[in-house]
C-alpha positions in Angstrom: 0.0 0.0 0.0 1.3 3.5 -0.9 2.0 6.2 1.7 -0.9 8.2 0.0 -3.2 5.2 0.3 -2.2 4.7 4.0 -3.0 8.4 4.8 -6.3 8.2 3.0 -7.2 5.1 4.9 -6.5 6.7 8.2 -8.7 9.8 7.2 -5.7 12.1 7.1 -5.4 15.0 4.8 -2.1 16.8 5.0 -2.0 20.5 5.8 0.1 23.1 4.0 3.4 24.1 5.5 2.9 26.6 8.5 4.5 29.9 8.3 7.5 30.0 10.7 6.9 31.9 13.9 10.3 33.3 14.1 13.6 33.6 12.1 14.0 30.1 10.5 12.9 28.0 7.7 10.4 25.0 7.9 12.9 22.6 6.5 16.5 22.1 5.1 17.6 19.5 2.7 21.3 18.5 2.4 22.2 15.5 0.3 19.7 12.7 1.1 18.6 14.1 4.4 15.7 16.5 5.2 15.7 18.3 8.5 12.3 19.6 9.6 12.1 22.4 12.1 10.3 21.9 15.4 6.5 22.0 14.9 4.4 22.9 18.0 1.1 21.2 18.8 -1.9 23.0 17.3 -5.6 22.5 17.9 -8.2 24.5 15.8 -5.3 26.3 14.1 -4.0 27.8 17.4 -1.2 26.6 19.7 -2.4 23.7 21.9 -1.3 25.2 25.2 -0.8 23.5 28.5 1.6 21.5 30.7 1.8 17.7 31.1 1.3 16.9 34.7 -0.6 20.0 35.5 -3.6 20.6 33.2 -2.9 18.0 30.4 -2.8 14.3 30.9 -0.8 11.8 29.1 -3.5 10.7 26.7 -4.2 14.3 25.6 -0.5 14.9 25.2 -0.2 11.8 23.0 -3.1 13.2 20.8 -1.1 16.4 20.6 2.0 14.6 19.4 -0.1 12.7 16.8 -1.5 16.1 15.5 2.1 17.3 15.2 3.1 14.2 13.2 0.4 15.1 10.7 1.7 18.7 10.4 5.3 17.2 10.0 4.1 15.0 7.2 2.6 18.0 5.4 6.0 19.8 5.7 8.0 16.8 4.6 5.8 16.4 1.5 6.3 20.0 0.7 10.0 19.5 1.2 10.4 16.4 -1.1 7.2 16.7 -3.4 6.1 13.0 -2.8 6.2 11.1 0.4 7.0 7.9 -1.6 10.5 9.4 -1.8 11.0 8.9 1.9 13.3 5.9 2.4 13.5 6.2 6.2 12.4 8.3 9.1 15.8 8.7 10.9 15.1 10.6 14.0 12.3 12.3 16.1 13.1 14.7 18.8 10.2 15.6 21.1 10.0 18.3 23.8 7.2 18.0 26.2 6.1 21.0 28.3 6.2 19.2 31.6 5.9 19.7 35.4 9.1 18.7 37.1 7.7 15.5 38.5 6.1 14.4 35.2 7.9 11.3 33.6 5.8 10.1 30.8 7.3 12.2 28.0 8.2 9.0 26.1 4.4 7.9 26.2 3.4 11.4 24.9 5.9 11.1 22.0 4.5 7.7 21.1 1.5 9.7 19.5 4.0 10.8 16.8 6.1 7.7 16.5 3.2 5.3 16.2 1.5 7.4 13.4 4.9 7.4 11.5 5.0 3.7 11.8 1.4 3.4 10.5 2.1 5.6 7.5 5.6 4.4 6.5 5.7 0.8 7.9 9.2 -0.4 8.5 10.6 2.8 7.0 9.0 4.7 9.8 11.0 3.1 12.6 13.3 5.7 13.9 15.7 6.8 16.6 14.1 9.1 19.1 14.6 11.4 22.0 11.8 12.7 24.2 12.7 15.5 26.7 10.6 17.2 29.5 11.1 21.0 29.3 10.0 23.9 31.5 8.3 25.7 28.6 7.7 25.7 24.8 7.2 28.8 22.6 3.6 30.1 22.8 2.9 27.9 25.7 2.5 24.8 23.5 2.3 21.4 25.2 4.5 19.5 22.8 7.0 20.4 20.0 8.6 17.8 17.7 11.3 18.0 15.0 12.1 15.2 12.6 14.9 14.0 10.2 14.2 12.0 7.2 16.3 10.2 4.5 14.9 10.6 1.0 15.7 9.2 -2.5 
């Protein structure tokens, strides 16, 4: 099944590339690697704000990370033209806006990782880091960046 068909079967329509909120570009390609800038969680077009362990639970954080994965896929498609060109998702780095005693950042990040596996199959298996941080721009609950290898 093609990536396009998997997205369609999941009911996912990819969004256009978001306009950067500061002095950076949404992606950079060098050789066969594409580096996607961090994408913050958005809900209804606005930053999905909150802090894990205070006013957002792990399941909601996971949903936010899944929403980011969809945005990342939209940016990746814009970067390479066709997601079939992706040969591997190499790395995901996740920042989770967390209370000091919150320790489930890895479970939140699964929302992104699991969607990438659903969309790309074995090519979606990736190295990953998940960090708890004191704050994220605009108060977003999660921010994720991605590195992909392309043909």
